[in-house]
VONU-242989 format. One record per residue (C-alpha): residue in three letters; x, y, z. Coordinates in pm, whole numbers, plus 32768, in hexadecimal, padded with zeros to 4 digits. Example, Ala and Ser with C-alpha at 12.3 -4.5 7.8 and 13.67 -1.06 7.14 Angstrom:
REM VONU-242989
("ALA",(84CE,7E3E,830C))
("SER",(8557,7F96,82CA))
***
This chain:
REM VONU-242989
("MET",(32BE,C388,6AE1))
("ALA",(326B,C3CC,697B))
("VAL",(31C8,C51E,68FA))
("SER",(30DE,C542,67D6))
("LYS",(30FE,C69A,6732))
("GLY",(300F,C750,6640))
("ARG",(305E,C836,6529))
("THR",(303E,C983,65E2))
("SER",(30CF,C9E5,6728))
("ASN",(2F8C,CA3A,67BC))
("LYS",(2F0C,C8D1,6774))
("GLN",(2EB5,C820,68C3))
("GLN",(2FAF,C712,6917))
("SER",(2F49,C5B0,6973))
("PHE",(3018,C4B4,6A3C))
("ILE",(3021,C333,6A21))
("SER",(30DC,C273,6B27))
("VAL",(31A7,C156,6A8C))
("PRO",(328D,C05F,6B46))
("SER",(3400,C080,6B0B))
("PRO",(3415,BF20,6A7E))
("VAL",(3320,BF83,6973))
("ILE",(33F1,C0B5,691D))
("THR",(352E,BFFA,68F5))
("SER",(349C,BEE3,6823))
("ILE",(341E,BFD5,6720))
("SER",(3501,C068,6616))
("GLN",(352E,C1DC,65E4))
("SER",(3465,C1F9,64B1))
("SER",(334F,C134,6556))
("LEU",(335D,C208,6685))
("GLU",(334C,C354,65BE))
("SER",(3226,C2CF,64F9))
("LEU",(317F,C274,6644))
("LEU",(31B3,C3C2,66E6))
("LEU",(3187,C4B3,65C2))
("SER",(302F,C4E8,6547))
("PRO",(3015,C4E7,63C9))
("ARG",(2F9C,C62B,631C))
("LYS",(2E39,C621,62B5))
("LYS",(2DFC,C622,6143))
("GLN",(2CD3,C69B,608C))
("ARG",(2C3F,C547,600F))
("PRO",(2B56,C44C,608F))
("VAL",(2BDD,C37F,61BA))
("SER",(2B95,C20F,61C1))
("LYS",(2B0F,C165,6300))
("HIS",(2C5A,C0B4,6337))
("ARG",(2D2D,C1FC,6324))
("ALA",(2C3C,C2A1,640D))
("LEU",(2C6B,C181,6508))
("CYS",(2DDA,C1A1,64F6))
("LYS",(2DCE,C30C,6538))
("ASN",(2CFC,C2DE,6676))
("PRO",(2DDB,C2FA,67BD))
("ILE",(2CED,C1F8,6868))
("PHE",(2D58,C0F3,6766))
("TYR",(2EBA,C11B,67D5))
("VAL",(2E62,C0FF,694C))
("PHE",(2DAD,BFCF,6906))
("LEU",(2ED7,BF3A,6854))
("LEU",(2FC0,BF7F,696F))
("PHE",(2EC8,BEF8,6A68))
("LEU",(2EBB,BDB1,6998))
("PHE",(3039,BDA7,6973))
("VAL",(306B,BDD0,6AF1))
("SER",(2F65,BCC5,6B2F))
("LEU",(300A,BBCD,6A4F))
("TRP",(3159,BC19,6AF0))
("PHE",(30DF,BBC6,6C59))
("MET",(302E,BA95,6BCE))
("LYS",(3176,BA17,6B3E))
("ILE",(3222,BA5B,6C98))
("TRP",(3110,B99D,6D45))
("LEU",(311F,B86C,6C6C))
("GLU",(328F,B85D,6C98))
("PHE",(3270,B84D,6E11))
("ASP",(3321,B735,6E95))
("PRO",(3326,B6D0,700E))
("LEU",(346D,B605,6FD1))
("SER",(3523,B71F,6F09))
("ARG",(35F3,B753,703C))
("SER",(3643,B683,7162))
("PRO",(3543,B6D6,7268))
("CYS",(3626,B663,7380))
("SER",(376D,B704,72F9))
("VAL",(3890,B72C,73E2))
("SER",(3966,B862,7410))
("ARG",(3AC4,B7DF,7430))
("GLU",(3B44,B92B,74AD))
("ASN",(3A85,B94E,75E9))
("GLY",(39CC,B7F8,7600))
("PHE",(3881,B891,75EE))
("VAL",(3760,B7A2,7571))
("SER",(3655,B83E,7497))
("THR",(351A,B760,74D7))
("ARG",(346D,B7D2,73A3))
("PHE",(34EC,B880,726A))
("LEU",(340B,B87E,7130))
("SER",(3488,B93D,6FF5))
("LEU",(3389,B9A6,6EF1))
("LYS",(3486,B974,6DD3))
("PRO",(35C8,B88E,6DF0))
("GLU",(3713,B954,6DD2))
("GLN",(37C0,B81D,6D5E))
("SER",(375C,B6CA,6CD7))
("TYR",(37C3,B592,6D8F))
("GLU",(3827,B45C,6CDA))
("PHE",(37D4,B31B,6DAE))
("ASP",(38A1,B1E5,6D76))
("ASP",(377D,B103,6D39))
("LYS",(385F,AFFC,6C93))
("SER",(3919,AFA7,6DD7))
("GLU",(392F,AE53,6E38))
("PHE",(3880,AEBA,6F82))
("TRP",(3738,AED5,6EC5))
("LYS",(3740,AD7C,6E3B))
("GLN",(362F,ACA5,6EB2))
("PRO",(3654,AB3C,6F3B))
("ASP",(3607,AA03,6E77))
("GLY",(34A5,A9A2,6ED9))
("MET",(34DF,A849,6E58))
("GLY",(3381,A841,6DB9))
("TYR",(32BC,A855,6EF5))
("LYS",(3161,A8E9,6EBE))
("PRO",(3035,A90D,6FB3))
("CYS",(2F57,A7DE,6FBC))
("LEU",(2E30,A7DC,70AC))
("ASP",(2D7D,A6AC,7021))
("PHE",(2CB0,A61A,7145))
("ARG",(2C57,A4A5,7168))
("LYS",(2AF6,A431,70F6))
("GLY",(2AAB,A3DD,7269))
("TYR",(2AE8,A547,72D4))
("GLU",(2A0C,A5C6,71BB))
("LEU",(28ED,A4DE,721E))
("GLU",(2916,A544,7389))
("SER",(2903,A6AF,7328))
("GLY",(27A3,A68D,72A3))
("VAL",(2731,A620,73FD))
("ILE",(27F4,A725,74C1))
("VAL",(278C,A863,73F0))
("LYS",(2623,A7EC,7415))
("ASP",(2639,A7CF,758C))
("ARG",(2577,A8D6,764C))
("SER",(2586,A85E,77AB))
("LYS",(26FB,A8A1,780F))
("TYR",(27A7,A9F9,7819))
("LEU",(2917,AA47,7876))
("LEU",(296D,AB9E,7903))
("VAL",(2ADC,AC02,791D))
("VAL",(2B8E,AD33,79A9))
("VAL",(2CE6,AD73,790D))
("SER",(2DE9,AE4E,79B7))
("GLY",(2F3F,AEF3,796D))
("GLY",(2FAA,AFB0,783A))
("MET",(2F2F,AF89,76DD))
("ASN",(300B,AE66,7679))
("GLN",(2FD6,ADAD,77BF))
("GLN",(2E5B,ADD8,7793))
("ARG",(2E81,AD51,762E))
("ASN",(2F23,AC15,76A8))
("GLN",(2E09,ABF1,77AA))
("ILE",(2D07,AC20,769A))
("VAL",(2D9F,AB0B,75C9))
("ASP",(2D7F,AA18,76F0))
("ALA",(2C1E,AA8F,773B))
("VAL",(2BA8,AA1A,75DF))
("VAL",(2C5E,A8CC,761A))
("LEU",(2BBB,A8A3,7771))
("ALA",(2A63,A8EC,76EC))
("ARG",(2AA0,A7DD,75DF))
("ILE",(2B17,A6DF,76E4))
("LEU",(29D7,A70E,77AC))
("GLY",(28F8,A730,7680))
("ALA",(2876,A87C,76FA))
("ALA",(283A,A9CD,764E))
("LEU",(2935,AADC,76AD))
("VAL",(28B4,AC2F,7711))
("VAL",(2990,AD3A,7684))
("PRO",(2AB9,AD53,777B))
("ILE",(2AB6,AE5F,787E))
("LEU",(2BF7,AF2D,788A))
("GLN",(2C4D,AF84,79E8))
("VAL",(2CA9,B0F1,7A23))
("ASN",(2E21,B103,7A24))
("VAL",(2E98,B1A1,7B76))
("ILE",(2FD2,B219,7AF8))
("TRP",(2F5F,B2C9,79C4))
("GLY",(2DFF,B30C,7A24))
("ASP",(2D83,B28B,78C8))
("GLU",(2C14,B24D,78BB))
("SER",(2C08,B1C8,7759))
("GLU",(2B12,B0B7,770B))
("PHE",(2B3C,AF97,7624))
("SER",(2AA0,B034,74FB))
("ASP",(2B77,B16E,7521))
("ILE",(2CA9,B0A4,74E4))
("PHE",(2C38,AF79,73FF))
("ASP",(2B49,AF56,72E5))
("LEU",(2A21,AEB9,739D))
("ASP",(295F,AE4A,725F))
("HIS",(2A92,ADB6,71C1))
("PHE",(2ADF,ACF6,72FA))
("LYS",(297F,AC62,7302))
("ASN",(2973,AC02,7197))
("VAL",(2ACD,AB5F,717F))
("LEU",(2A71,AA80,72AD))
("ALA",(290D,AA41,724C))
("ASN",(294C,A8CA,71FF))
("ASP",(2A1E,A89D,733C))
("VAL",(2992,A948,745B))
("ARG",(2850,AA18,7469))
("ILE",(28B0,AB7F,74DA))
("VAL",(279A,AC57,757C))
("SER",(27A8,ADC3,75ED))
("SER",(26F6,AD8D,7733))
("LEU",(2639,AC6A,77F0))
("PRO",(24D7,AC30,777E))
("SER",(23AC,AC91,784A))
("THR",(237F,AB1E,78B9))
("HIS",(24D0,AB39,7973))
("LEU",(24CC,ACA1,79F7))
("MET",(2458,AC43,7B3E))
("THR",(2563,AB31,7B72))
("ARG",(266D,AB95,7C66))
("PRO",(27B9,AAFF,7BCB))
("VAL",(289A,AA5D,7CCD))
("GLU",(2A02,AAF1,7C8A))
("GLU",(2B19,A9FB,7C76))
("LYS",(2C70,AA5D,7CD4))
("LYS",(2D23,A90F,7D00))
("ILE",(2D95,A8B1,7B9F))
("PRO",(2EDC,A813,7BBC))
("VAL",(300E,A86D,7ACF))
("HIS",(300E,A78C,7990))
("ALA",(2EAC,A702,79D0))
("SER",(2E5B,A5F7,78DB))
("PRO",(2D02,A5D2,7819))
("GLU",(2CA8,A4A7,7903))
("TRP",(2CE3,A574,7A38))
("ILE",(2C08,A688,79B3))
("ARG",(2AF0,A5A8,7965))
("SER",(2B06,A4DE,7AAC))
("HIS",(2B00,A629,7B76))
("TYR",(2A0A,A704,7AB2))
("LEU",(292C,A644,79C4))
("ARG",(2832,A5CD,7ADA))
("ARG",(2821,A729,7B75))
("ILE",(27E5,A7DD,7A26))
("ARG",(26CF,A6DF,79C6))
("ARG",(2634,A712,7B18))
("ASP",(2650,A88E,7B29))
("GLY",(2657,A8ED,79BE))
("VAL",(275A,A9EA,79FB))
("LEU",(28D6,A9D4,7A5F))
("LEU",(29AA,AAF6,7AB6))
("LEU",(2B29,AAE3,7A99))
("ARG",(2C38,ABDA,7AF4))
("GLY",(2DB3,ABBF,7AE2))
("LEU",(2DD6,AAEE,799E))
("ASP",(2F3E,AB5F,7963))
("SER",(3021,AA35,7902))
("ARG",(2F27,A94E,79BE))
("LEU",(2EC0,A86C,7896))
("SER",(2FB7,A76A,7834))
("LYS",(3095,A7BC,770B))
("ASP",(308A,A64B,7693))
("LEU",(2F29,A61D,761F))
("PRO",(2E8D,A52A,750E))
("SER",(2EDE,A591,73B8))
("ASP",(2D7F,A62D,7362))
("LEU",(2D85,A703,74A5))
("GLN",(2EDF,A788,7439))
("LYS",(2E54,A7CF,72E4))
("LEU",(2D39,A899,739C))
("ARG",(2E3F,A95D,7454))
("CYS",(2EEA,A9BB,7307))
("LYS",(2DA1,AA1B,726E))
("VAL",(2D47,AB05,7388))
("ALA",(2E9D,ABA2,73A1))
("PHE",(2EE0,ABD4,7232))
("HIS",(2D8C,ABE9,718F))
("ALA",(2C74,AC47,7288))
("LEU",(2D20,AD4E,7357))
("ARG",(2D3F,AE60,7267))
("PHE",(2D5A,AFC9,72ED))
("ALA",(2C36,B0B0,72D2))
("PRO",(2C19,B16A,717B))
("PRO",(2C8E,B2C5,7205))
("ILE",(2DC1,B22A,729E))
("THR",(2E0B,B155,717A))
("GLU",(2DE9,B288,708E))
("LEU",(2ED3,B35F,715B))
("GLY",(2FCC,B240,7187))
("ASN",(2FC9,B215,700E))
("LYS",(3003,B382,6FD1))
("LEU",(3135,B393,70C4))
("THR",(31B3,B24E,702C))
("GLN",(31B4,B2DE,6ED6))
("ARG",(3272,B40A,6F41))
("MET",(3379,B329,6FC3))
("ARG",(3374,B253,6E84))
("SER",(3377,B380,6D91))
("LYS",(34FC,B386,6D78))
("GLY",(3534,B20E,6D7D))
("PRO",(3566,B108,6E88))
("TYR",(3565,B150,6FFD))
("LEU",(35C8,B0B3,7146))
("ALA",(34CF,B0A3,726E))
("LEU",(3553,B095,73D0))
("HIS",(347B,B054,74FE))
("LEU",(354E,B0EC,760D))
("ARG",(3502,B07D,778A))
("MET",(35B4,B18C,783E))
("GLU",(3499,B22A,7928))
("LYS",(34BD,B23E,7A92))
("ASP",(33D2,B134,7AEF))
("VAL",(3480,B034,7A04))
("TRP",(35DC,B068,7ABA))
("VAL",(3528,B042,7C08))
("ARG",(3461,AF03,7BB4))
("THR",(358F,AE5D,7B0C))
("GLY",(367F,AE93,7C1F))
("CYS",(3767,AF47,7B33))
("LEU",(381E,B088,7B23))
("PRO",(3811,B189,79FC))
("GLY",(3985,B1E7,7A04))
("LEU",(3942,B34C,79B2))
("SER",(39ED,B3DE,7AEA))
("ARG",(3A19,B397,7C66))
("GLU",(38F1,B479,7C9D))
("PHE",(37EE,B3B4,7BC7))
("ASP",(3876,B267,7C49))
("GLU",(3828,B2E7,7DA4))
("ILE",(36CE,B350,7D46))
("ILE",(368A,B1F1,7CDA))
("ARG",(372B,B149,7E16))
("ASN",(3655,B220,7EEE))
("GLU",(3524,B1E2,7E3D))
("ARG",(355E,B06E,7E4D))
("LYS",(35A5,B07A,7FBD))
("ALA",(345F,B144,7FFD))
("ARG",(3394,B058,7F31))
("PRO",(3428,AEFB,7F29))
("GLU",(32EA,AE70,7EA9))
("LEU",(3328,AF00,7D53))
("LEU",(344C,AE1C,7D14))
("THR",(33BE,AD20,7C2F))
("SER",(3508,AC95,7B96))
("ARG",(3590,AB43,7BC9))
("LEU",(36BC,AB0E,7CA9))
("SER",(3645,AC26,7D90))
("ASN",(3766,ABE0,7E80))
("VAL",(386E,AC0D,7D6E))
("SER",(393E,AD45,7D4C))
("PHE",(390B,AE37,7C29))
("HIS",(3A48,ADD6,7B8B))
("HIS",(3A03,AC57,7B7F))
("ARG",(38AF,ACA1,7B19))
("LYS",(391A,AD68,79EC))
("LEU",(3A1B,AC64,7983))
("ALA",(38F8,AB65,7997))
("GLY",(3841,AC24,788B))
("LEU",(3727,AC99,7966))
("CYS",(3761,AE0D,7947))
("PRO",(36E0,AEFE,7831))
("LEU",(37E2,AF7E,7749))
("ASN",(3833,B103,7776))
("ALA",(3863,B1E8,766E))
("LEU",(39CF,B1C3,7630))
("GLU",(39BA,B046,763E))
("VAL",(38AC,B05C,7537))
("THR",(3984,B148,7460))
("ARG",(3ABF,B05A,7477))
("LEU",(39E5,AF32,7419))
("LEU",(3938,AFCC,72E0))
("LYS",(3A8D,B04E,7268))
("ALA",(3B32,AEF3,7293))
("LEU",(39FE,AE53,71DB))
("GLY",(3A3B,AF4F,70AE))
("ALA",(3934,B056,70DE))
("PRO",(399D,B181,6FFB))
("SER",(39C4,B2CD,70B5))
("ASN",(38C1,B36B,6FD6))
("ALA",(37BF,B258,702A))
("ARG",(3673,B2ED,707D))
("ILE",(35F4,B27B,71D5))
("PHE",(34A3,B27C,727C))
("TRP",(34AE,B242,73E9))
("ALA",(337D,B1D4,74B7))
("GLY",(3351,B1DB,7625))
("GLY",(332B,B2C5,774F))
("MET",(340A,B3DA,7798))
("PRO",(355C,B356,7836))
("LEU",(35C4,B3A7,798A))
("GLY",(36A4,B4CC,795A))
("GLY",(35D1,B551,7834))
("LYS",(365D,B578,76DE))
("GLU",(37AE,B59F,7753))
("ALA",(37A8,B433,779E))
("LEU",(3790,B3F0,7633))
("LEU",(38C8,B4C5,75D3))
("PRO",(39A7,B3A2,756C))
("LEU",(389E,B32F,746F))
("MET",(3847,B486,73F3))
("LYS",(39B8,B4F4,73BF))
("GLU",(3A00,B3A8,72E7))
("PHE",(38B1,B3A5,7235))
("SER",(3831,B51C,71E9))
("HIS",(36EA,B49A,7143))
("PHE",(3648,B43F,7281))
("TYR",(34D4,B45E,72B1))
("ASN",(33AF,B408,7395))
("LYS",(323A,B429,734C))
("GLU",(323C,B591,73D9))
("ASP",(332B,B5EC,72DC))
("LEU",(327A,B546,71B4))
("ALA",(3128,B5D8,720C))
("LEU",(30A8,B71D,7187))
("PRO",(301C,B819,728C))
("GLY",(2EE4,B797,731C))
("GLU",(2EEE,B62A,7297))
("LEU",(2F4D,B58D,73E1))
("GLU",(2E95,B689,74CE))
("PRO",(2D46,B5B6,74E5))
("TYR",(2E10,B493,756C))
("SER",(2F05,B55A,7658))
("LYS",(2E72,B4D1,7795))
("LYS",(2E28,B36B,76F6))
("ALA",(2F5E,B29E,773B))
("SER",(2ED9,B160,76A5))
("ILE",(2E82,B217,754F))
("MET",(2FDE,B2B1,7551))
("ALA",(306C,B150,7580))
("ALA",(2F92,B0D9,7460))
("ILE",(3025,B1E2,7372))
("ASP",(318C,B183,73DF))
("TYR",(3128,B009,739C))
("ILE",(30B1,B053,7237))
("ILE",(31E8,B122,71CA))
("SER",(32D8,B021,7273))
("GLU",(3230,AEE4,71E8))
("ARG",(323C,AF83,7081))
("SER",(33A5,AFEE,708E))
("SER",(34B9,AF58,6FB4))
("VAL",(3577,AEDB,70EB))
("PHE",(3503,AEDB,7250))
("MET",(35C2,AEAF,73A0))
("ALA",(3563,AEC3,7511))
("SER",(3659,AF2D,7614))
("HIS",(35BA,AE3F,76FD))
("GLY",(34A9,AD31,76F6))
("GLY",(3355,AD95,776B))
("ASN",(31F9,AD63,76DC))
("MET",(3208,AE57,75B0))
("GLY",(3362,ADC8,754A))
("HIS",(32E3,AC65,7557))
("ALA",(3197,ACB5,74A1))
("ILE",(3249,AD71,7383))
("GLN",(3346,AC5A,735B))
("GLY",(323A,AB58,7326))
("HIS",(316C,AC44,7251))
("ARG",(3291,AC80,7169))
("ALA",(32CC,AB0B,715F))
("PHE",(3172,AABE,70EA))
("SER",(3186,ABDE,6FF6))
("GLY",(32AE,AB3B,6F41))
("HIS",(33CC,AB34,702F))
("LYS",(3428,AC9C,7011))
("LYS",(357D,ACEE,709A))
("THR",(3573,ACFC,7215))
("ILE",(36AF,AD21,72D6))
("ILE",(36AB,AC5E,741D))
("PRO",(37CD,ACD5,74FD))
("ASN",(3891,ABC0,7591))
("LYS",(38D7,AC7B,76CF))
("ARG",(3973,AB5B,77A4))
("GLU",(3A76,AB0E,7692))
("MET",(3AD1,AC5F,7616))
("LEU",(3AEC,AD3A,775A))
("PRO",(3C32,ACA6,77CE))
("TYR",(3CCA,AD3A,7687))
("PHE",(3C1F,AE8A,76CB))
("LEU",(3CDB,AE91,7810))
("ASN",(3E32,AE49,7765))
("SER",(3EB4,AF9E,7722))
("SER",(3FF9,AF18,768D))
("LEU",(3F50,AE67,756C))
("PRO",(3F88,AF0F,741B))
("GLU",(3E59,AF89,737B))
("LYS",(3E76,AEBD,724A))
("GLU",(3E9A,AD7E,7307))
("PHE",(3D73,ADE7,73EB))
("ASN",(3C8A,AE16,72B3))
("ARG",(3CF4,ACB6,7232))
("ILE",(3CA1,AC0E,737F))
("ILE",(3B54,ACC1,73AB))
("MET",(3AF8,AC70,723A))
("ASP",(3B48,AB00,726C))
("LEU",(3A81,AAFD,73B1))
("HIS",(394E,AB81,72F8))
("ILE",(3963,AAC2,71B2))
("ASP",(3833,A9DE,721C))
("SER",(3782,AAF6,72E4))
("LEU",(36FA,ABCE,71C3))
("GLY",(3588,AB4A,71AE))
("GLN",(35C8,A9F7,70F3))
("PRO",(34C2,A8F0,711F))
("GLU",(34D7,A83F,7274))
("LEU",(33FC,A71B,72F7))
("ARG",(333A,A76B,742C))
("THR",(3365,A60A,7493))
("SER",(34E1,A620,749A))
("LYS",(34C2,A6A3,7603))
("ALA",(33B5,A665,770F))
("GLY",(32B9,A776,7773))
("ARG",(32D9,A84D,7633))
("ASP",(31B0,A918,75D2))
("VAL",(311D,A8C2,7479))
("THR",(30C9,AA38,743C))
("LYS",(323D,AA77,7450))
("TYR",(32BD,A938,73B0))
("PRO",(31A1,A8E7,72B3))
("ILE",(3250,A7AB,721A))
("PRO",(31D6,A697,7206))
("GLU",(307A,A6C6,7270))
("CYS",(3025,A805,71AA))
("MET",(312B,A7FD,708D))
("CYS",(318D,A6E1,6F98))
("ASN",(3240,A6B4,6E4D))
("THR",(322F,A595,6D5C))
("THR",(3338,A4CC,6DF3))
("THR",(3274,A4D1,6F37))
("LYS",(3132,A47B,6E91))
("SER",(31D3,A358,6DCC))
("SER",(327E,A2C7,6EF4))
("ALA",(3133,A2D1,6FC2))
("SER",(305B,A22C,6EB5))
***
């Protein structure tokens, strides 16, 4: 605390509180001139000198200086300045969130590593050029006011997204208007979000205006119609089957209600309908503006220091139960999964339900656990200082299940780590919106990998291909797992083998038609993407 003295001892003293950083930053002579009041002289005093002699002026300067100091600290705030999921190697304690206002040290990220190199897209670009016949039919379809298709979609956000894509195609096949799809309340998460809460409804309508008429509700002329619900759609239904079973009914009743569309429509459709699928998935289904804005903010925080890897980790309890696999964390957790599966055998959805866990794993049907993901990434050349965003629900076993990843890659974040206080709070009970935020950050990453298949992994794989074949690691689980189990294999040899197994599984262009039953929204070539070679050979 600095003291201002007058000329006489009986002069009243005044006190000014000054922060210690200010004191140490001022030279001795400057400090004395600040503390000691100058002697008055018998001459006229200018306005500037009078201002300088006013104590209030110094208080104002100090206030201004401190305000600028705090502003500087705030502007330097960086959620990524320290690893929010840092691991104490001494006691194994996991810190779930650690944000530092000012970085104590600067990290240099190896953005020149071969790991970040993108695959050769071979000149493929999006091409959604419809036939002239399709465009002529569009004029009739969008003007029709007699037929309306109602659909109810279920499951998680990515599962609902797939069903919405097929709903648009079904409406086109029937020549009907599509009422905005109804999102069934998710029993597991209790999410009551509606279509417009997740997706940009106006954008959805505008993009598809020349393909299918989208309406928010049934018109008054059809409100009294009681739609007959149809539940008997077979798997891989063709357009011919759809027309033969539903066209007469929708013409008669004016309204058709469909549920359970998941993977019901055939994956092998005429070219124009495949293009329509891509148009819906990659153009029309844009997330609602508030979600997009927040997703972009979190993406920018990951990008701020260079490239990053996005992992979609499937290690939740229900995933282990449904796949018939074991997490491998401990005997205790394996027993929890076995007991849950015995109590609810209907949850087991995996193929080869009578096959043991060991054989199921060797067949490539199980999700990779954290240790396996870590070994795979290291073998593929991921630098130890790579920044990783992980998407997905909390793993069985909590964050401790992620310790192998967190110990090897210290810059390990999820959306909760990236968000500022309060940013995610409005969506805390909205699982679909949280999944949408994960989708945005993952799709826009430098490299993406899913530890298991699933709707989100497949959707992002196709989206990244359509966006220019951004690097997407597709684990070759069936081929690589025997080497994971071989403990006598030297690490250098292990890494070489794993690299060779994935040389063609890094997001390079791949024809959908090379294997039957592939979804065009996962493999958009050749229907939705083409290059000059393809065009010239077709002409």
